[in-house]
N, C-alpha and C positions, 0 to 999 in steps of 0.2 A: 550479431556483431555489436561491438560496443564502440561508440564514438564520443569524443569529448564535445561538450557544449562550448559555444563561443559567445562572448559578449561584444565582440568586435564586428560591428556592422556599419557600413557607410550608406547614406541615403542621397541619391541624386534623382530628384523628381519622384517618379513612381518606381525607380530601380533600387533594390536592396542588394548590396554587395556584401556577402558574409565573408568574414575572415577565415583563414585556413583552419580546418578541423582535422585532428589526427585520429586515425583508427587506433583504438587502444587494445582491441581484442577481435581477432578474425572470427572466433567462435565463442560466443558469450553464453552458450549452454542453453538448455531447454528452459522455457518459461516456467517458473515454479515460485511458490510462496516460501520465502526464507525469513529468518530472523534478522537478516542484514538488509538495511534500507539502501535504495539506490543513491549513489552520491549525486549531489546537486550539479556537479561539473561534468557528469557523464550521462549518456543516453543509450539505452539498449534498444536495438532494432531486431525484431524477431524474424526468423528465417521464412515464416509463412508470409509476412508482409513483403519481404524481399522477392520471394518467388511470384507473388501476384503482380508485381511491377515487371519482372522479367518476362512473364507471359505476354505482356503488352508492349514489349520492346524489340526493336530490330537492332542488330549490331552490324554496322557497315565496316567492312575490311577493304581498304584501298591497297592495291598491290601493283608494283611495277618492277618486274625482273628481280624480285627478292629471292633470297636463299629459300629453296623449297622445303628444307627441313625446318627452318624458322616459321614458314607459313603453316606447315602441318602442326607445329607446336602451338601456334596461336589459335588454330581451330580447336584444339583439345582444351584450351583454357576458357572458351566462351560457354557460359552456363547453358545447360540443356534446354531450358524453357525459351531461350531467345531465338528469334529468327536470324540466321546468318545471311547477309547480303555481301557477296564479294564483287567488287568493282575492279576489273583488271585493265591495266594499260600496258601489259607485258608484250614481248615479242611474239609475232605470229609468222608463219611461213615455214621454211625448212627447219630452222631451229625454233620450235614452237613452244615457248614457255607457257603461253595461255592454255594449250592443250594439256600440259602437265599439271597445271593448277586445276583444271576441270577434273582430271583423273583423280588427283589427291582429294578433292572435295567429294567426288562421287563415292570413293572408297570410305571416306570418313562418315558420310551420311548413311551409307549402307550398313556399316558395322555398328553405328551408334543409334540407328533408327531415328534419324533426324531429317529435317527438310531444310533446304537452303536455296539461294539464288546465286547464279554467277553470270555476269554479263561483261562483255568487253567494251571498254569506253568508246572504241571506234566502230561499234556495231552500226551498220548503215540503217537497219530497221529502226533501232533506237533513235538515231538522228532524224529519220523521216517522221517519227512520231512526235519528236520535239518540234520539228518544223510545222507539223500539222496543227499543233496548238499554239504556234507563234511564240515559242520560247526560244528564239533564235540567238539570243545574246550568248548562249552557251556553245554555239557552233562556230567552226572556223571557216575560212574562205573556201574550203572544199565541201562544205555542208556536213561535216562530221563534228562530233563533240571535240572541243579543243583539248590539247594535252593540258594537264594540270591537276593537282590534288583537289582543288576546290570543285572543279567540274565533276570529278568522280564522286565526291561527297554529295553533290547536289542530285546526281542520278540515284544515289542510295536513298536520299530523302524522299524522292518521288516514288521509288519502288516500295519504300516502307509505308508511305501514305496510301499507295495503291492497295497494300495488304492490310490496311486499316490498323496500323500500329499507332499507339498513343505516344511512344517515346522512341527516339532514335539516338544510338551511341556510335562513336567513331574510335577505332583502335588501329594504330599503325601495325603493319604486318612484318616489320623488321625486328620484332621483339623476340629475344632468345629465351625469355623466362615465361613459360605458359602460366605459372602461378600468378604472375603479375597481371596477365590478361583477365584471369578469373576475378582477381581482386578489383580491377578497374570497374567491371560490370556491377559488382556489389556496391561500390562507391556511387555509381550512377543511380542505382535503385534507392539507396539510402537518401540521397539528395532529393529525389522526387517524393519520397515518403515524408521528409521534413518540410518540403515546400508548402507554403500557405496559398500559393497562386498556381493556376493551371499553366502559367507562362513561366517556365523554370529552366535553368541551365545548371549543369554540374561540370566543373572543370577539375581535372586531377593534376596534383602536383607530385612529381616523383620525389620520394625522400632522398634517394641517391641515383645518380646517373653514372654508372661505372665507365671508366675509360682505361685503355691499355697504354701505359707509358713504361714498357719494359716489364712492368708487373701491373696487376689489376689495382686500380686506384678508384675509390668511391668518391666521386665529386658531388658536392651538395646540389649545385644548380647548373642548368645549361647556360652557356654564354649569351646566346640570343635572348633567351628568356629574361635574364638579368637586365639587359639593356632595354628591352621592350617594356618590361614592368616599370622601370624607372620613369619612362616618359608618359605612360598612361597614368601613373600615380601623380606625376607632376601636374598633368592636366587636371585630374580630380582635385588636387590641392588648390588649384587656381579658382575653383568654383566655390570655395569657402574660405574661412579664416584659419583653418588648421591644416598642417601638413599631413598627408596620408601616404601610407604604404600598404594599402589594403590589397591591391592586386599582386598576386604571385604567380598567375597562370596565363599571362598574355598569349603565349605560344603553345598552349596545352593541346597537343594533338589528340590526346585521350580526353574526350569530353562528350557530353550527351545533352540533349534538349528535349523538352516536350514538343510534340508535333505542332501544338498550337503556337509555340514560339518559333520553332524552326521555319515554318512556312511563311512567317511575316518578316524575316530578316533579309537584308540586302547582303550579298556575298561578294568577296573579292576573288578574282581569278588567281590560280596558283597557290603559293605557300603563305600568302598573307591572310588566308581565310580565318584563322582562329582569332587574330587581332581584329579583323573587320567585323566579326560577330559581336565582339564587345562594343566596338564603335557604333555599329548599327543600332544596338540596344540603347546606347546613350543618346544617339541622335534622335531616335523615335520617341523614347520614353523618359529621357533624363531631365526633361523640364527646361532644357536650354533653348531648343527650337520649339515653335508652336506645335501643340499636340494635335494630331490628326485622328488618332484611334482611341477615343475615350473609353470604349468598352474594355480595352487592354489596360489602360492606365488606371481605371477604377479598381481592377484586381491586383495591379502591381506585378512586378517582375522580380523573381528570386534568382540570384546568381550564387551558387554554392562552390566553395573551393575545399577540396579534401586532400590530405597527404597520405601517400601509400606507405605500406610497410615493406612490400617487395620493391627492389631496385628496378630501374629500367635499363636493361642491357641491350644495345642495338649496334649495328655496324656503324663505324665512324666514317663520315663521308667527306671530311676535309674542310679547311678554312674557307675556300672559295665558295663552296656550297652554302656554308653558314651565312657568309656576308652578303653575297649577291642574290641568292635564291630565297633566303629567309629574312635576314635583317633588313635589307633594303626595302622589300615590299611591306614588311610589318610597320616600319617607321614612316614609310610614304603614305600609308593608309591613315595614320594618326595626323600627319602633317597636312594632308589635303582635305581632311574632314571639315565641314562648315562650322563644327563646334570648337575646333582647335584655335586657341588664341595665340597672340604673337610671341609670347615668351617661350611657349612650348615649341612653336615653329623654329625659333632661332636655335634652341638647344638641340633639336633634332637635326637641323642642318649641320651644325658644328660636329655632332657625333658622326654623321655620315661621312663628312670630309675626313675626320680623324680616322675612321675605319677604312678609308680609301675606297668607299663605296661610291663616292662622288668626288669630282674635282671642284675646287672653290668657285669656278665660273659656271658650273652646271646647275640646272634646276632639279629639284626633287621630282622624280617621275610620277605620273598619275597611274595608279593601278586600275585595270579594267574592273568594273563592277557588274554584277549579275543581279537582276531584279528578284524579288521574293518569289519562291516557288508557288505561293498562294495564287498567283495570276494564272497558273496552268489550269486549263479546263480538264479535270481528271476524268470526266466521262469520255471525252473525245480521245484523250491520251490512252486510256485503257482500251477503247474500241480499236484504235489503230495499232496498238502493241499486241493485242490478244493473240494473233497467229504465231508470234515469236515466243510467247510465255512458256510453252512446253519445252522450248530449247533452253531457256534460262533456268528452268526449274530443275532441282536435284532432290530426289530422283525425278527424271524428266516427266513433266506433265502433271505434277501432283500438288503444286502450291497455289499459284495465283489463279489458275483456271477454275479451281474449285470455289474460290472466293467470288470470282467475277461472273461466272456462268450460273444462272438460276436454273436449278433442276427440281426444286420443290416449290410448292405453293407458299403463299405468305398470308398470314392472318394479320389484320389491321384493326385497331381499336381507335375510333374517333370519340373524343370525350369533351363535353363541356366542362368548364371549371367551376365558376361561381354556382353554389348550390348543388353541385354534382361531385366532382373530385374534392372540392373544398366545401367545408360545412357552411350552410347559409348564414350562421351567426358568427362563429369563431374563425372561419376561413382556414381551419385546420385540415390537414390531409392525413393525419396520423392513423386514422382507422382504415385507410385505403392502402397503407404501405405494404402490407403483406401480399396483397393481390397485385400491386404494381411490381414488386420484385418478382413475383411468379411470372408475370408477363415478360419481364426483361430476361429471366432465366430461360424462357422458351423461345426467345428471339421474336416475340410478337411486337409489331410496331405500335407505338403509342403516339397518337396525333392529337394535340390540343386544338379544339375548334371552339373559339370563345369570342365574346365581345371585348375581351381585354386587349390592350395594346401589345405591341411587340415587346416593349420594355417590361411591362408587367409579367408577360409570359415567360420572359427570359429568366426572371428570378426563380420561378418554379421549375423551369427546365434545368437550371444549374443545381438547385437544391435536390431534385429528384433524379438527376443524371438521365434525363430524357433527351434523346439526340435526333429524333426524327423530324420530318417537316411539321409545320404548324400553321394554323389559319387564325388570322388576327381580325379584330374589330368587325365581327359578324360577317366574315367573308370578304373584307376589303382587300385582302391580299394573302397569298400563300408564300411562306418562306421555307425554302428547301436547302438544306446544307449542301455545299458545293460537291462534296464527295459522296453523296448519299445514293443517288441512282446511277446505274451503269450506263444506260443509253442516253444520248443527248435529247433535249426537249427545248421547246420555245419558251423564253421567259422575257420579261419587260426590262429588268435591270438587275445588276449584280452589286452586292455589297462586299465587304471583306470576307464574310462567312457564308453568304447565301446567294442563291438565284431567287429572284422575286417575280412571281406571277401576280400582276395587279388586276383585280376585278372591280375595284371601286375608283372613284375620282379622288384627286389629292385633297388633303385637308384644307389647304388655303382656298381652293375653289369653293368648297362647301362654306367656308367662313364668309366668302365674298357674296354668295347667294343669300345667306342668312342676313348679312348686312343690308342687302338691297331690299329684302322682305321687310326688315324692321323699318327701313326708311319709307317704304311705300304704304304700309298700313299703320305707321306710328305705333309699332308693336313694342313689346316688352321682353325681348329675347336677351338672355344673358348666358353666354357660353363659357366653358371652362377656359377658352383662350382669352376671355376678358377678365378672368379671375387670377389672383395670385395663388401660389402654392398654399399659403395659409388659409385663404378663402375656401379653396377646394377642400382642404383638410377639415375645416370647420363644417362645411356644408355636407360632407359625406361621412364624417366620423372616421376618416382614415388618418393614419399617422403621416407626418410630413414627407417621409421617403416615398410612401405609397401614393400620396397625392401628387408628388412630382412625376412619378411614373404614369399615372392616369392622364396627366396633362400632355405627355409626349405622343400625341395623336398624329396619325398619318393619313387615315381614310374616313374618319367620322368625327363628328363633334357632339359633345354632351351639352345640352342646354336646359335652362329653367325658364319657364314662361310665366310671367306675373300677370295678374288681372283676374277678371271674373271668368265664369265658365264660357260666356259668349265670345269674349275677346281671345280666349285660349283656342276656342274652336276656329275662329277666323284665322288665327296665326298658323294653326296646323293645316288648314285647308290651303293656305297660301304656300306652305312648305311643299305639299303634295303637288300643287299646280306648277311649282318651279322644277319638278322632275326629281325631287328628293323623296325619300321615305323616312319613316320613324318608327321606333319602338319605345315603350315606356314602362318604367317600374313604379309609376305613381307620382314620384317627385320630380324626376328628371326624364328627359327625352333624348334618345340617341338618334342623331340625324346622319343619314348616309344616302348614297345614291340608291342602293337597293340592298336587300339582305342577300348576300352572295354565298351563304353557307352551303346551300345545295350545289351550286356550281363548283365551289371549291372542293367539296367532297368528291364530286364526279371527276374532276380533273386529276386529283391525287389517286383515286381508284384506278383510272386509266393508266397512270404512270406506274403503279404497282403491278398491274396486269402486263404492261409492256416489259417490265424488268423481271417478272416471275412467271412461271408457267400458268399460275392461276392465283387468285387472291379472294379471301373471304373478308367482308367488312362488318364490323360491329359498331354500333353508335350508342352512347350512353348520355342521357340528358335528364333534366328535371322539370321542365315547363314548356310553355308554348313557344318560346323563343328558339327552342332546339328542334322544332318541327321540321324545318328545311333539311337539317343534318339527318334526323332520324328517318325521314322519308327516302334518303338517298343511299341507305346502307342495306346490307342483306339481313342483318339482325338488329332491330331497334329495341333498346331497353330503356325503361323509365324508372328512376328512383323516386322515393317519396320526398315531399317537401317538408318544410319546417313543421307543419301541422300534422305530420305523419300520414298525410293523404297524398294520392296521386293527382296531379293536375289533369284536366281534360284535354288530352292530346289525341287526335284522331289520325292514327298511322296504322296501315295494314300490318297485321301480324306482330304488333308491339308486345313486348313482355314487360310486366310490371313486377319489380322485385321490392321486397320489404327492406326498409332502412333509409334513414335520412342522409342525404348527401354522401359523404365518403363511406358510411356504413353500408348503404345500399350499393355503392360502387363496388365495394369489396365483395359483397354477396353476389353481385352480377358477374363479376370476373370469374370467381371460383365456381359459380354454378353453370355459366353458359359460355363465356368468352374463350376459355382454354380447352374446351372439349374437342 
């Protein structure tokens, strides 16, 4: 496909809102070298790249008593590689529209060799699973999922996340043009390909929205969208000195999000959901309110808007539906947001009165909000929902069960970083990339087990696309992605992304003990916590960014001890007597309660065995500091150090492979770990 580039981008805090881009060519041809250069104002996206995204995407189709022919047509338009998730709130009973939808989906999947899910919004088992994980804001007073488009979409997000999809898209099922559905998904994929951030959204603008007025008339914009766009743009304009018209998709029913973004947003009940998604992004990441999630703001949020070639033809539902069910909640969401200032509020109120949505003496209603899906414990949700999954699956029993139930063993590779996966001098991992991709292609878990901090390891996890648990600060803690293991387990705390098992004591407690030791013996302890980022960079030869990450310690402290050999010995003895331990690389000492690498590896090994029928563990290190990890695995491997010699590490059945750091790591993986 060929899409136009745009120079129109608005920035609000960490949010980048891209102006509308038009699709110039639905099929841009095979990639080939020609004498014609690509125009600077256009960009070609290859079908192979689009298909890669589609394989990682779920398309959620919400339906409520829609025309069954239209529903069947929508199914035919969803690209083959996408997982279809149908959320129905249609009639059941004597006139059972839901059963008809199940039949249509079953025939479609059977004839096209596809897999899908279909669940009724009022399914009591689904409601019980949501209650079980305390996601009760989505339930009504009868304990079932409330009526509403938003509630159905949220169920779709949870099921997509359960199926480990990285992207989730939403398409209305009242669309009479299957080709438009196909095009929407291509737009979604293109947006995610163009995004520079893992936190991305794509919103589709219909080029035409045909209506019948005696004859077919192709109207450019929807009425509710025009009004809602106007007020969001007015709000954005108040945040700077220039007027903006950047938003054209405030009520875009056809839109998609990366799962990393979707699970972090707050949603509005009912038809205000699309507007609330934008407002939630601006509230959390727009720089207007205090920032709470720095990991997200550091990467930024990309919002793409694209214009279709196919028109959007759907059933007309009347003026009352537009005003009361769509416009009123959309504008109420903007009005009641804590970021909405007084001039926008007044304009919204006047508009609602003018449209007869409100009387002059009435207040703007508050729309019910639903907290982010990220708070759902997916392990417990999956466990409670599992008996029902074969019923939701089409063909029955073949989708989520296969993902969730472990029937094969799991191989796990625990690896040190510094001097092992990373070269001891250059800190490069280039020589290990082939082997690392081989592990990933085989589904073998890669677990970082290192002295590095969480922040340091996160850099390499993102660069290498490593998604498993990881062990920080020589076993100070284990960080486990929230949706990684199927069965629940005990943990000490939860962050936005992880369950954390803490094996060490907090950083501040270590600092306090070191301070007391310094005072008692009149010692000369200087910790990284006493140094500026510039000081740490100078002392360690790290760049400023790396030095900042080294300082973000949670379970250990790095110190330098000044003085003669005798005073250093006294200081180290006092540290041991205080209940702390230390390791040293010659210049610095890492102070922690104890080296917990062995315990951490044992805990993770037990979790893998709980979730899989069996597991085999491999450990790769380079020196004595890795001994606790190597002693706890089935197959310990040692790579060569900088001198091209192996350190003296006494571990039973250890294998020594040739190659320094990542070169040895590459040899070890290809020779032993994937057999």
